N, C-alpha and C positions, 0 to 999 in steps of 0.2 A: 281527850288529850289536847292540851294547849300547844299551839305552834311555838317553836323556839324564836326568840327575838333576833337571832342571827341567821335566820332561814335563808337569806339571800347573800350570805357572806361565808367565805372559807379562807382562812389565813389572809393572804394579801389580795385575794380576788373578791369583788363584790359586784352583784347585779343590781342596777338601779333604774328607775324610769328615765325615759327620754326627756331631756330638758332643752330649753331654747339655746343654751350655750353649746349644744351638741350639733346644731344645724350644719356648721361648716364641715365637720367630720363626716356626718351622714351624707351630705351632698357629695363629698369627694369619693365616698364608697359607692353610693347608689348611681352616681353619674360616670363611673369608670366602666367603659365598655368591656373590660376584662371580666367584670362581674355579671354582665347582662345575660350571658348564656346560662348562668346558674339561677338567676332571679326571674328570667323570662321578660325582662325589660328590653324595650327596643328604642327608647328615646329618653333623654335626660329628664329629671324631675326639676321643676322650678323651685326657687327658694320659697316662694309663697305656698306652694303645695306641701313642702316639707314642714314649713312653720305651722300650717294648719293642722297637719298630722300631729306635730309636737304639742300644739296647744289644745288639741282635742282630748276628751276623756279617754284614757287608754284602758278600758275595761274589756277583758277578754270575752265576757259573756255577751256584751252587746256588739263589739267590733269583730269577734271571731278570730282575733289575733292580738298579739302583745309583743312589744319590743322592749327589751332591756339593754341598757348600755353596760358594757363590761369595763369596770374600773380595776386597774391593776396597780397597786401601790400608789393610788391617788391620780393615776393617769388614765385617760380614756383609751382603751386598747381594742375595742371592738363592739360587737352587738350579738345578741341572741334573740331570735324571733320564734315565737310560737305561732303557728298558722293553721288553717283548716281545723280550728277548734270545734268540737261537737260536745256540747254539754250533755246531750241525750246519751251519746255513745261513749262519753268520758274518754276522749282521745284528742290528740293534737299532733301536728307535725312540728319539727324543730329544725332550725338552721342556725349556723354560727359563722360569723365572720370575725376574724382577727386581723387587725391592721398589719400590713407587711412589716413594719418596723418592730412589731411585738411578737412575731411568729417564732416558733421553736423554743418557747419558754414554758410550755405546759399550761398556758392560759386557757386554751380551748378546752382541755381536759377538766380543769377546775370549774370553768364556766358551765360546761355540760353537766358536771356532777351537781352543781348548785341548782341548775334549772330542773334536773330530774327530781331532786329532793323536793323542790317547790311543787312540781307536777303531782308527786305522790302525796305529800303531806297537806298542801293547801288547796290544790285543785281537785284532789282525789281522783285523778285520772286512772284509767285502766291500762291505757297503752299510749306509746309515743312512736312516731314513725319519722324516718328521714329518707330523703332521696339524694343520692350522691352519684356524681358522674363516675363511671367505671374506671376512668383513667386518672382518678384522684386518690392514690393509695393512702396519703396521709389522713384524709377525711374518713375513708373506709376504716382504717385502723382506729381512729378516734372513737367512732361510734361502736365498733366491735369490742374495743377494750372497755366500753361502758356497759356492755351487756346486750347491745343490739344484735339481732340475728338477721342474716340475709334471708328475705322471703321471696325474692324474685328479681326480675329485671325487665325494664322497658328497653326493647331493642330499637336502634335508630331513633331515639327519642328527642334528642336535641340537635338541631341543625346549626352548624358552625361554618365559618369560612373554610376550615380545613376538612369538613365532611361531617358525617353524622356521628353522634356519641350515644352510647348506651348509658342508662341510669340504673343503679342498683337500689333496690328497695330494702330498707332495714326497718326492723320493728323491735321494740321492747315492750313486753307485757308485764305489768306489775301484779303483785298479789293484792288486788284491790279489796276494799271492804264490800260486804254484801250490800245490795241496794234495798 
């Protein structure tokens, strides 16, 4: 079966590779301490480091990760990351960030749907997983509405200035093709 030409597009939402023009937006997201507890980052990224990442070959099979930018009606609205990719076990983690000025418009739901379709049809993955802070109900609802099931929790997993946070583990298993 051939892959559809619009695999990374759904109505007004499109996932596309990271480009040099995205560096400023990515820097503002990656270097925002509000996001660090989710990403595990503790120091800002330099422009040179992000430019090198952007200019590098973004092949999930060699890098173990993949970043797409979310374009919504021609504007960059966020990013989707596939991480902890395992070709052998046909699985990957997924994370989504929607820029604050684009939230509440269904963009994350559409971007997640596109990413899952790509994971099933192009990468032929068997499962995807997400790790969401227990006190982030919007993200939990997003993944659950897309068919992810809660499979466990890490207790006191993320240390923050306000105290420890639990992380909910979610997984979606596809009806994958036999190997």
